[in-house]
Structure formats: structure tokens, C-alpha cells
C-alpha positions as CSV (number, residue, x, y, z in Angstrom):
1,X,-7.2,16.6,-28.7
2,X,-8.8,13.7,-26.9
3,X,-7.3,10.5,-25.5
4,X,-8.5,8.7,-28.6
5,X,-6.5,11.1,-30.8
6,X,-3.2,10.3,-29.0
7,X,-0.8,7.5,-29.8
8,X,-2.1,4.1,-29.1
9,X,-1.5,2.6,-25.6
10,X,0.9,0.1,-27.2
11,X,3.3,3.1,-27.8
12,X,3.4,3.8,-24.1
13,X,6.5,2.6,-22.2
14,X,5.0,0.7,-19.3
15,X,6.4,-0.5,-16.0
16,X,7.8,-4.0,-16.0
17,X,4.9,-6.6,-15.9
18,X,5.9,-7.8,-12.4
19,X,5.9,-4.2,-11.1
20,X,2.4,-3.7,-12.5
21,X,1.1,-7.0,-11.0
22,X,2.5,-6.2,-7.6
23,X,1.2,-2.6,-7.8
24,X,-2.4,-3.7,-8.4
25,X,-2.1,-6.6,-5.9
26,X,-1.1,-4.1,-3.2
27,X,-3.9,-1.7,-4.2
28,X,-6.4,-4.6,-3.9
29,X,-5.0,-5.8,-0.6
30,X,-5.0,-2.2,0.9
31,X,-8.7,-1.8,-0.2
32,X,-9.5,-4.9,1.8
33,X,-7.2,-4.4,4.8
34,X,-7.8,-0.7,5.5
35,X,-11.6,-0.8,5.8
36,X,-11.5,-4.0,7.8
37,X,-9.0,-2.4,10.2
38,X,-11.1,0.7,10.4
39,X,-14.3,-1.1,11.5
40,X,-12.7,-3.6,13.9
41,X,-13.4,-1.4,17.0
42,X,-17.1,-1.2,16.0
43,X,-17.6,-4.9,15.5
44,X,-19.3,-7.1,18.1
45,X,-16.9,-9.0,20.3
46,X,-17.8,-12.4,19.0
47,X,-17.0,-11.3,15.4
48,X,-13.8,-9.5,16.2
49,X,-11.5,-12.5,15.9
50,X,-12.5,-13.1,12.3
51,X,-11.9,-9.4,11.4
52,X,-8.5,-9.5,13.1
53,X,-7.6,-12.7,11.2
54,X,-8.4,-11.1,7.9
55,X,-6.8,-7.7,8.7
56,X,-3.6,-9.2,10.1
57,X,-3.2,-12.0,7.6
58,X,-3.7,-9.8,4.5
59,X,-1.6,-7.0,6.2
60,X,1.3,-9.5,6.5
61,X,1.0,-10.3,2.8
62,X,1.2,-6.5,2.0
63,X,4.5,-6.4,3.8
64,X,6.0,-9.2,1.7
65,X,4.5,-7.9,-1.6
66,X,5.8,-4.4,-0.8
67,X,9.3,-5.8,-0.2
68,X,9.0,-7.5,-3.6
69,X,7.8,-4.2,-5.2
70,X,10.7,-2.4,-3.7
71,X,13.2,-5.0,-5.0
72,X,11.6,-4.8,-8.5
73,X,11.7,-1.0,-8.3
74,X,15.4,-1.0,-7.4
75,X,16.3,-3.6,-10.0
76,X,14.1,-2.4,-12.9
77,X,14.3,1.3,-13.9
78,X,10.8,2.8,-14.1
79,X,9.7,4.1,-17.5
80,X,10.3,7.8,-18.2
81,X,7.8,10.2,-16.6
82,X,5.7,12.4,-18.8
83,X,6.7,16.0,-19.0
84,X,5.5,18.0,-16.0
85,X,6.6,20.9,-13.9
86,X,9.5,20.2,-11.5
87,X,7.2,20.7,-8.4
88,X,4.8,18.0,-9.7
89,X,7.7,15.6,-10.3
90,X,9.0,16.2,-6.8
91,X,5.5,15.8,-5.3
92,X,4.8,12.6,-7.3
93,X,8.2,11.2,-6.3
94,X,7.7,12.1,-2.6
95,X,4.2,10.6,-2.5
96,X,5.5,7.4,-4.2
97,X,8.4,6.9,-1.8
98,X,6.3,7.8,1.3
99,X,3.7,5.2,0.1
100,X,6.5,2.6,-0.2
101,X,7.8,3.5,3.3
102,X,4.3,3.6,4.9
103,X,3.2,0.3,3.3
104,X,6.3,-1.4,4.6
105,X,6.3,0.2,8.1
106,X,2.6,-0.2,8.6
107,X,2.4,-4.0,8.7
108,X,5.6,-4.2,10.7
109,X,4.1,-1.8,13.4
110,X,0.8,-3.8,13.4
111,X,2.6,-7.1,13.7
112,X,4.7,-5.9,16.6
113,X,1.8,-4.2,18.3
114,X,-0.3,-7.3,18.1
115,X,2.5,-9.3,19.6
116,X,3.2,-6.6,22.3
117,X,-0.5,-6.9,23.3
118,X,0.2,-10.6,23.8
119,X,-1.3,-12.0,20.7
120,X,0.8,-13.9,18.1
121,X,0.1,-13.5,14.4
122,X,-1.8,-16.6,13.4
123,X,-1.6,-16.2,9.7
124,X,-4.9,-17.3,8.2
125,X,-5.2,-19.7,11.1
126,X,-2.5,-21.9,9.4
127,X,0.8,-20.7,10.8
128,X,1.8,-18.9,13.9
129,X,4.4,-16.3,13.0
130,X,7.3,-15.9,15.4
131,X,7.7,-12.4,16.9
132,X,10.9,-10.8,18.0
133,X,9.0,-9.3,21.0
134,X,6.6,-10.7,23.5
135,X,4.0,-9.0,25.6
136,X,5.3,-5.5,26.2
137,X,4.5,-2.0,27.5
138,X,5.4,-0.9,24.0
139,X,2.0,-2.1,22.7
140,X,0.1,1.2,22.9
141,X,3.0,3.1,21.3
142,X,3.3,0.6,18.5
143,X,-0.5,0.7,18.0
144,X,-0.4,4.5,17.8
145,X,2.3,4.2,15.1
146,X,0.2,1.6,13.2
147,X,-2.9,3.9,13.3
148,X,-1.0,7.0,12.3
149,X,0.5,5.1,9.3
150,X,-3.0,3.8,8.4
151,X,-4.3,7.4,8.1
152,X,-1.1,8.5,6.4
153,X,-1.6,5.7,3.8
154,X,-5.2,7.0,3.2
155,X,-3.9,10.5,2.6
156,X,-1.1,9.4,0.4
157,X,-3.5,7.1,-1.6
158,X,-5.8,10.1,-2.1
159,X,-2.9,12.2,-3.3
160,X,-1.7,9.4,-5.6
161,X,-5.2,8.9,-7.0
162,X,-5.6,12.7,-7.5
163,X,-2.4,12.7,-9.6
164,X,-3.7,9.7,-11.6
165,X,-7.0,11.5,-12.3
166,X,-5.3,14.7,-13.2
167,X,-3.2,13.0,-15.8
168,X,-6.0,10.8,-17.2
169,X,-9.0,13.2,-17.1
170,X,-7.6,16.7,-17.1
171,X,-4.3,16.4,-19.0
172,X,-5.6,13.4,-21.1
173,X,-2.1,11.9,-21.3
174,X,-1.1,8.2,-21.1
175,X,0.4,8.2,-17.7
176,X,-2.1,5.7,-16.3
177,X,-1.4,3.3,-19.2
178,X,2.2,2.9,-17.9
179,X,0.7,0.9,-15.0
180,X,-2.1,-0.9,-16.9
């Protein structure tokens, strides 16, 4: 049996349209923010402000989109999961909730670290975002948390993508279509 032999994608119970839009928006934003954040330390000093502006501004958007995703997830019940062994269900659930937590905590840690280093968040050069902390000795610790969460998001993203590929390519089920 191939994917083409299965029920049409229209028969798949999908996530709520808002949940799907927010999912793909976060994915796109992470694919911009993560690489930009990774290369900042290697960029020439005169180009760094532009990289920081992009990284911090889009990172701040991730925070708010993730909070909206969380609200939608709590309000709208996700569609039923495909049949799978209990260990896979638990692993998938754990990865999803850890991604939610990391994608919310990450921009908060980055925002606070930036401010603790003495730099306000200047969102796209349009609005200076108030910070609850000023310049502080907590800056290195907050930056360590931010970096740790960045690598954690990469690992969780790879686990998530691995599950998607397993369902779509190996198991040939319609799990991916729930989010399309």
C-alpha cells in the first residue's frame, strides 16, 4: 500500500487552521532566527548590529506567536493521533511540550540577557521594548540559558522532524497531513 492508495487527505482530521498557520509561522521564524543567532559571533563588528536586530526582533515575535499557539492548543483539542506504540506517543508528546516550553523560554531568556548586558530590545528599530531588569551581573547566566535552549530547540526540532519523516516516508500514513 502506498500513500496514494490511502484515504484522500480530505478525510484526515487536521489541526485547527489557526494552529496550522501558527505552527508553520514559528517553523519559518525559527529557521531564520536560529542560523542568524548562530553566526552572530562570527560576523564582522560593523555588521553585528544588523544581525542582532534581525535575531532579537524575530525572536520576540516567536515569543508572542508561541503564546498564541499555546492558547490555541489549550482551547482547541488536537485531532486524534494515529495508532502507535505507547512509547512513541509518550516520546512525541514529550518532544511537543518541550518544544513549546523551549520556544517560549528561549526568547524570554534572550530578551532578559540582552537587557542585562545593557542593551534594550529595539524591535525592528521601531519600538524600544521596556525590560523588567537593567544592566545586571545576571547577563552571562541568562545568555548561557539562552544558548542552552537554542541547542535544545535544534535537538528537539530534529526529533520532531524525524518523527514526521518516519510517519510520512516509512509508515506512509497521513500524520503530516494533519498539519498541512
